[in-house]
C-alpha positions as CSV (number, residue, x, y, z in Angstrom):
1,X,-8.4,-26.2,-5.0
2,X,-6.5,-28.4,-7.4
3,X,-3.2,-27.5,-9.0
4,X,-1.6,-28.8,-12.2
5,X,1.6,-30.7,-11.6
6,X,4.3,-31.0,-14.3
7,X,6.3,-34.2,-14.9
8,X,9.2,-34.7,-17.3
9,X,9.2,-37.1,-20.2
10,X,11.9,-39.7,-19.3
11,X,13.2,-39.6,-22.9
12,X,13.7,-35.8,-22.8
13,X,14.6,-35.0,-19.2
14,X,14.1,-31.6,-17.6
15,X,12.5,-29.1,-20.0
16,X,10.7,-25.8,-19.9
17,X,7.7,-27.5,-21.5
18,X,7.4,-30.0,-18.7
19,X,8.0,-27.5,-15.9
20,X,5.5,-25.5,-13.9
21,X,5.0,-22.0,-15.3
22,X,6.1,-20.4,-11.9
23,X,9.4,-22.3,-12.3
24,X,9.9,-21.3,-15.9
25,X,9.1,-17.6,-15.2
26,X,11.4,-17.3,-12.2
27,X,14.3,-19.7,-12.8
28,X,15.3,-18.5,-16.3
29,X,18.9,-19.7,-16.5
30,X,19.5,-22.6,-18.9
31,X,21.5,-24.6,-16.3
32,X,18.2,-25.3,-14.4
33,X,17.3,-27.6,-17.4
34,X,20.7,-28.9,-18.1
35,X,20.9,-32.6,-17.3
36,X,24.7,-32.9,-18.0
37,X,26.0,-30.0,-15.8
38,X,27.1,-31.5,-12.5
39,X,26.6,-28.2,-10.7
40,X,23.0,-27.8,-11.9
41,X,20.2,-29.1,-9.5
42,X,19.3,-32.0,-11.9
43,X,22.6,-32.3,-13.8
44,X,24.3,-34.9,-11.7
45,X,23.1,-38.5,-11.6
46,X,22.0,-37.9,-8.0
47,X,20.0,-34.8,-8.9
48,X,18.3,-36.6,-11.8
49,X,17.5,-39.6,-9.6
50,X,16.1,-37.3,-6.9
51,X,13.9,-35.5,-9.5
52,X,12.5,-38.8,-10.7
53,X,11.9,-40.0,-7.1
54,X,10.2,-36.7,-6.4
55,X,7.9,-37.1,-9.3
56,X,6.9,-40.5,-7.9
57,X,6.3,-38.8,-4.5
58,X,3.9,-36.3,-6.0
59,X,2.2,-39.0,-8.0
60,X,1.7,-40.9,-4.7
61,X,3.7,-43.8,-6.0
62,X,6.0,-46.0,-3.9
63,X,6.9,-43.4,-1.2
64,X,4.8,-44.1,1.9
65,X,5.0,-42.4,5.2
66,X,7.5,-39.7,4.2
67,X,6.9,-36.0,4.3
68,X,8.4,-33.6,1.8
69,X,10.6,-32.0,4.4
70,X,12.0,-35.5,5.3
71,X,12.4,-36.5,1.6
72,X,16.1,-35.7,1.4
73,X,16.8,-37.9,4.5
74,X,14.6,-40.6,3.0
75,X,16.5,-40.7,-0.3
76,X,20.0,-40.6,1.3
77,X,19.4,-43.1,4.1
78,X,16.5,-45.4,3.1
79,X,17.2,-45.6,-0.7
80,X,20.9,-45.0,-1.1
81,X,22.0,-46.3,2.4
82,X,24.3,-43.3,3.0
83,X,24.4,-41.0,6.0
84,X,22.4,-37.9,5.6
85,X,23.9,-34.7,7.0
86,X,21.2,-32.0,7.2
87,X,22.5,-28.7,6.0
88,X,23.2,-26.3,8.8
89,X,25.5,-23.4,9.6
90,X,28.9,-24.5,11.0
91,X,32.0,-22.8,12.0
92,X,35.1,-23.3,9.9
93,X,36.7,-25.9,12.2
94,X,33.6,-28.0,12.5
95,X,33.0,-27.9,8.8
96,X,36.6,-28.8,8.1
97,X,36.4,-31.8,10.4
98,X,33.1,-32.9,8.9
99,X,34.3,-32.8,5.3
100,X,37.6,-34.5,6.2
101,X,35.6,-37.4,7.5
102,X,32.5,-37.4,5.4
103,X,33.0,-35.2,2.3
104,X,31.1,-37.4,-0.1
105,X,28.0,-37.9,2.0
106,X,27.9,-34.2,3.0
107,X,28.2,-33.1,-0.6
108,X,25.5,-35.6,-1.7
109,X,23.2,-34.5,1.2
110,X,23.4,-31.0,-0.1
111,X,22.8,-32.1,-3.7
112,X,19.7,-34.1,-2.7
113,X,18.3,-31.1,-0.7
114,X,18.8,-28.8,-3.8
115,X,17.2,-31.3,-6.2
116,X,14.3,-31.7,-3.8
117,X,13.7,-28.0,-3.3
118,X,14.1,-27.0,-7.0
119,X,12.2,-30.1,-8.0
120,X,9.2,-29.2,-5.8
121,X,9.0,-25.8,-7.5
122,X,9.5,-27.4,-11.0
123,X,6.7,-29.9,-10.4
124,X,4.2,-27.9,-8.3
125,X,5.2,-24.2,-8.7
126,X,5.5,-23.8,-4.9
127,X,7.9,-24.7,-2.1
128,X,7.3,-25.3,1.5
129,X,9.2,-22.9,3.8
130,X,11.2,-25.6,5.6
131,X,12.5,-26.9,2.3
132,X,13.4,-23.4,1.1
133,X,15.4,-22.9,4.3
134,X,17.1,-26.2,3.9
135,X,18.1,-25.4,0.4
136,X,19.4,-22.0,1.5
137,X,21.6,-23.7,4.1
138,X,22.7,-26.4,1.6
139,X,23.9,-23.7,-0.9
140,X,25.8,-22.0,1.9
141,X,27.5,-25.2,3.0
142,X,28.3,-26.1,-0.6
143,X,30.0,-22.7,-1.1
144,X,31.9,-23.1,2.2
145,X,33.0,-26.7,1.2
146,X,34.2,-25.4,-2.2
147,X,36.1,-22.6,-0.5
148,X,37.6,-24.9,2.1
149,X,38.8,-27.3,-0.7
150,X,40.0,-24.6,-3.0
151,X,37.4,-25.3,-5.7
152,X,36.0,-22.5,-7.8
153,X,32.4,-21.9,-8.7
154,X,33.5,-20.6,-12.1
155,X,30.0,-19.9,-13.4
156,X,28.6,-18.4,-10.2
157,X,25.9,-21.1,-10.0
158,X,25.6,-21.1,-6.2
159,X,25.1,-17.4,-6.0
160,X,22.6,-17.5,-8.8
161,X,20.7,-20.4,-7.3
162,X,20.7,-18.7,-3.9
163,X,19.4,-15.4,-5.3
164,X,16.7,-17.1,-7.4
165,X,15.6,-19.3,-4.5
166,X,15.5,-16.4,-2.0
167,X,13.5,-14.1,-4.4
168,X,11.0,-16.9,-5.2
169,X,7.9,-16.0,-3.2
170,X,5.4,-18.7,-4.1
171,X,5.6,-20.7,-0.9
172,X,3.2,-23.3,0.4
173,X,1.9,-20.9,3.0
174,X,0.8,-18.5,0.3
175,X,-1.9,-21.0,-0.8
176,X,-4.2,-23.4,0.8
177,X,-2.3,-25.8,3.1
178,X,-3.2,-29.1,1.6
179,X,-4.2,-28.4,-1.9
180,X,-1.5,-30.2,-3.9
181,X,-0.1,-33.0,-1.9
182,X,-1.7,-34.8,1.0
183,X,1.7,-35.9,2.3
184,X,3.7,-32.6,2.1
185,X,3.3,-31.8,5.7
186,X,3.0,-35.0,7.8
C-alpha cells in the first residue's frame, strides 16, 4: 500500500495546501502553519529546520541509518552538535537543576521533538506511537519549564497542541507497518 506524502514549497513554507489531509482536518488552528510564531511547531528557526530535514528523511535523502524515533536525537547531536535531553517526567527539583544547567538544550530538545512529531503527521498523515508519546512528554516538560521560569503561555498553545495530539488517532499501528517509510522503525 502506498501513501501520498506532502512536502512544502521552500518559497511558501508550511501551508494547508502542502499538508496531508489528515493533518489539515485535525490540526485546524492557524498557528500550525505559522512560520513566524516561535511557539508554533514550525515557527522557530529550529522548528523550520527540523521540518526541512524531516522532508529529506521521508524522501530518503541524506539521512542514513536513523530511525524516525531517533530523529530528534540525530538532529540535536549529529547535526547541531548539541546535547539531546529526551523528554521525560521529572520531579520539580530534578527539572529545576536540569534547566539551571542546560536550559537551552532542554528547550531545543523539546522543540525538535515537537517539530518531528507534528512534521510526521503533516507529511504522512500518521504518527508512530513512540513519537506521539515523546511529543506528549515534551509538551509537558515545556509547560513545566515555563512554569518554573515564570513564563506564560498567553495563547494556550501547549494545551491546544497536547489536546490535538492526544485526540489524533491515525497512528502507524492503525495501518500496515512499513507502507510509507522503510526506515521509520529500524
